[in-house]
C-alpha positions, -999 to 999 in steps of 0.1 A, spaced: -54 151 -754 -69 118 -742 -34 103 -738 -23 133 -717 -54 130 -695 -47 93 -690 -11 99 -682 -21 127 -657 -45 104 -640 -19 76 -638 6 100 -622 -21 112 -598 -29 76 -587 8 69 -582 12 101 -562 -18 92 -540 -5 57 -534 29 71 -525 13 95 -501 -7 68 -485 24 46 -481 43 74 -465 15 82 -441 12 45 -431 50 42 -425 50 74 -405 22 62 -383 41 29 -379 72 47 -368 54 68 -343 36 38 -328 69 20 -324 85 49 -305 56 50 -281 59 13 -274 97 17 -268 90 46 -245 66 25 -223 92 -2 -219 121 21 -210 100 41 -185 89 9 -168 124 -6 -167 137 27 -152 109 27 -126 117 -9 -116 154 -2 -113 146 28 -92 124 7 -70 153 -18 -66 177 9 -57 155 25 -31 141 -6 -14 156 -37 2 131 -60 -17 140 -75 -50 106 -68 -66 101 -74 -103 131 -78 -127 143 -45 -141 142 -57 -177 118 -61 -205 101 -91 -189 96 -72 -157 82 -42 -176 57 -65 -194 47 -80 -160 40 -45 -147 18 -38 -178 -1 -71 -174 -10 -62 -138 -28 -30 -148 -65 -27 -157 -69 -38 -193 -34 -52 -191 -39 -77 -218 -52 -50 -242 -21 -29 -234 2 -58 -240 -13 -65 -274 -11 -28 -282 26 -29 -275 29 -60 -298 14 -38 -326 37 -10 -317 68 -31 -319 56 -47 -351 51 -12 -365 86 -3 -355 101 -34 -371 81 -25 -403 93 11 -403 129 1 -398 128 -26 -423 112 -3 -449 140 23 -443 166 -4 -448 151 -18 -480 133 10 -498 148 43 -487 174 57 -511 192 89 -516 227 105 -511 221 106 -473 211 70 -470 244 52 -472 248 14 -471 259 15 -434 227 33 -424 205 7 -442 224 -22 -426 219 -5 -392 182 -1 -399 180 -37 -410 196 -49 -377 171 -28 -358 142 -42 -377 154 -77 -368 157 -67 -332 123 -52 -330 108 -82 -348 123 -103 -320 109 -80 -293 75 -81 -310 75 -119 -310 86 -122 -274 60 -97 -263 33 -116 -282 44 -148 -265 41 -131 -231 7 -116 -240 -6 -150 -251 2 -164 -217 37 -177 -222 54 -152 -199 65 -177 -173 97 -186 -190 133 -181 -178 144 -146 -168 165 -124 -190 195 -131 -169 191 -169 -173 186 -165 -210 217 -144 -213 237 -171 -195 222 -199 -215 230 -182 -248 265 -175 -237 270 -211 -226 257 -224 -260 280 -200 -279 311 -209 -258 306 -246 -268 310 -237 -305 343 -238 -324 360 -205 -316 331 -198 -292 353 -179 -268 363 -155 -297 327 -152 -308 314 -143 -274 343 -119 -267 336 -102 -301 299 -99 -291 309 -83 -258 332 -59 -276 305 -50 -301 280 -43 -273 306 -21 -255 312 -3 -288 275 2 -294 270 15 -258 299 39 -263 286 52 -296 251 57 -281 264 76 -251 288 98 -272 261 106 -298 237 115 -271 262 138 -254 269 155 -287 231 160 -292 233 143 -326 196 132 -322 185 168 -328 192 164 -365 165 138 -366 139 159 -349 116 187 -363 130 213 -339 115 241 -360 80 232 -347 91 233 -311 91 263 -288 124 273 -273 114 258 -239 102 225 -255 135 222 -274 154 226 -241 134 199 -224 136 175 -253 173 181 -255 178 173 -218 157 141 -222 178 130 -251 212 137 -236 204 123 -201 184 93 -214 208 85 -243 239 85 -221 222 63 -195 211 39 -222 246 37 -236 261 30 -201 237 0 -197 247 -14 -231 284 -10 -224 281 -25 -189 263 -56 -203 290 -59 -230 317 -58 -203 301 -87 -185 298 -107 -217 335 -100 -224 345 -112 -189 324 -144 -195 344 -150 -227 378 -143 -211 371 -165 -181 352 -191 -201 324 -188 -176 288 -182 -189 276 -174 -154 296 -141 -157 272 -129 -184 243 -108 -172 210 -97 -186 196 -61 -182 183 -68 -147 216 -82 -133 235 -55 -151 215 -28 -134 217 -45 -100 255 -46 -104 256 -8 -102 247 -11 -65 280 -29 -59 301 0 -70 317 25 -46 288 48 -54 264 22 -40 227 24 -49 230 60 -60 246 50 -92 217 28 -100 193 56 -90 211 79 -115 210 53 -143 173 44 -135 163 81 -138 183 82 -171 163 53 -185 130 70 -175 143 101 -193 150 80 -224 115 66 -223 102 102 -222 125 111 -250 110 82 -270 75 98 -265 89 131 -278 104 112 -308 70 99 -315 58 135 -318 87 153 -334 108 127 -352 112 133 -389 99 100 -403 
C-alpha cells in the first residue's frame, strides 16, 4: 500500500514537472512569435515609406526596424523585451528539434527546427548587441556583401555562394507555395476561431507568407548572380533587395505590394502567438 502511494506520488510529481515544462515552452513560443511580428511589421512599414517617398529614410531591414523601436518612448525596454522574445523563440525551436518525438516528427522536421533555433539565436544576439549600444555597425547590405566576398575567396567559394543563393531561392519558393496552399492552417487551432476570424487569419497568412517568400527568393537571386559574376557587390541585404523592386517595370507599386505583404505577415505572427498549436 505504501509502495503504491509512493509510486503514485512519484508519477504525480513527474506529471506536474512535465506540465510546467510544456507551459514554459508554450509561453516561450508565443513570445517569440510576438517579437517576430514586431520586426516584420516595422520592416514592411519602412519599405512602404521608401516606396511612397523620395527620401531614403531608415533601412528597410532588421537593423532599421530596431532603430525605429529605439526611437520610441521606453525604446530600450522594448529592445530588451525583443531580445527575450527572440531568445524564447530559439529555446522553443531548439527544444522541438531535440526533445520532441513521435510519428509526425520526422528527422527533416527536427533538422529544420534546429536551423531555425540557430537563426533566432543569431537574431537574439545581434538584437542584444544593438540594445547594448552597439547598433552603429555596418548595414545589412554591407554585411551581405562582406560575407559574400569572404566566401568567394575560399576554395570552391563560387560554388558555395551559388549553392547558398539556390538554397535561398528554394526556401523562398517553398514559403510562398506553402502559404498559397494554406498549409499553415494545420498548425493553428482553428476550432477556437470564429468563421470571420479564420477568414482574416487565412488572408494574413496567405498574403504575408507569399510576400515573405518573394523577398527570400529575390535575395537568393542576387546572391546567385554575385556567384556567377564573381562580384560580391551584386549581393544584397533585405533593404537593397526591397529597394530593387522599385526598378522593375511595375515601379514603386511592386514594393508597395510586397511591403503591405510583410506587414500582413507581421500581423499573422501575432495571430500565431494567439492560435498556434505549441
